[in-house]
C-alpha positions, 0 to 999 in steps of 0.5 A: 495537217493535210485533209486526206478525202477518201472519195468513192465514185459513182459506177463508170465516172472517171475520177480524173475529171473531179477536180479541175486542173486548175483548182489542182494546181491553186490548191496542190491537191494530189489525187492518188489510189490506195495503192499511190498513197501507200506507195508514197508513205501514207500508212495506216489507210484504212481498205476502201470501204466498197468494190467501186471506184474509190480515190483519195484526195490530199489537200492541205487544210487550209484548201480543205474547204474548196475540195469539200464543196466539190465533192458535195456538189458533184454527179459523179461522187457517191460519197466520201469521208474525211480524214485528218492526218498530221504532216 
């Protein structure tokens, strides 16, 4: 199973700074726009909840808690939703 975080950012934020390169490597987290996610086969995605900057972060269930902690602590995250996906 995968956990996909639907992440919304504060205005003016740079989404690429959310997860460090080291943590990305350790967790193999993938950060995508909604369009990129659809292009690689993530079907049935909801439309973004707001007009602001949004990304999807896909990670194995075993690493989901680590990523969620990053999202909860980040000053650039305005909010997020969690989705569980069968892989």
